[in-house]
C-alpha positions, -999 to +999 in steps of 0.1 A: +087-066+090+093-038+066+110-008+080+130-025+107+161-032+087+154-069+082+158-067+044+186-055+023+178-035+002+150-021+023+117-031+005+089-008-004+057-016+015+022-004+020+012+000+057-024-007+063-043+003+095-049-033+109-065-022+141-090+001+122-098-026+097-107-050+125-126-024+144-147-014+114-154-051+106-166-058+142-188-027+141-205-038+109-209-074+123-225-061+155-249-039+136-260-069+116-263-092+146-283-066+166-307-059+137-312-095+128-313-087+092-287-089+064-270-056+056-262-042+023-225-041+013-207-009+023-174+006+012-151+020+039-119+037+029-091+039+055-058+057+050-028+036+040+009+046+040+033+039+012+069+035+026+093+037-004+124+017+003+156+012-015+140-016-036+121+010-056+137+028-085+130+065-084+119+081-117+142+107-132+129+140-144+144+134-179+149+101-198+183+086-197+199+083-231+225+056-233+256+057-256+242+027-276+211+046-287+231+076-302+240+075-338+277+079-343+294+085-377 
């Protein structure tokens, strides 16, 4: 499970609202069963959480210039 210290380095993960996904799915299914007719597709957006772990490299404000890319005379 991400976030509980099981991985080293800690991995970056997206946490999805599993309960809400199931709840919304059952609501849609019950509406279809009760109406007896097929329903049109719907789009439901639920919030997700990005947990950035140690496995993700953070971007720097300025590009890093290595010694190899500099011209020396």
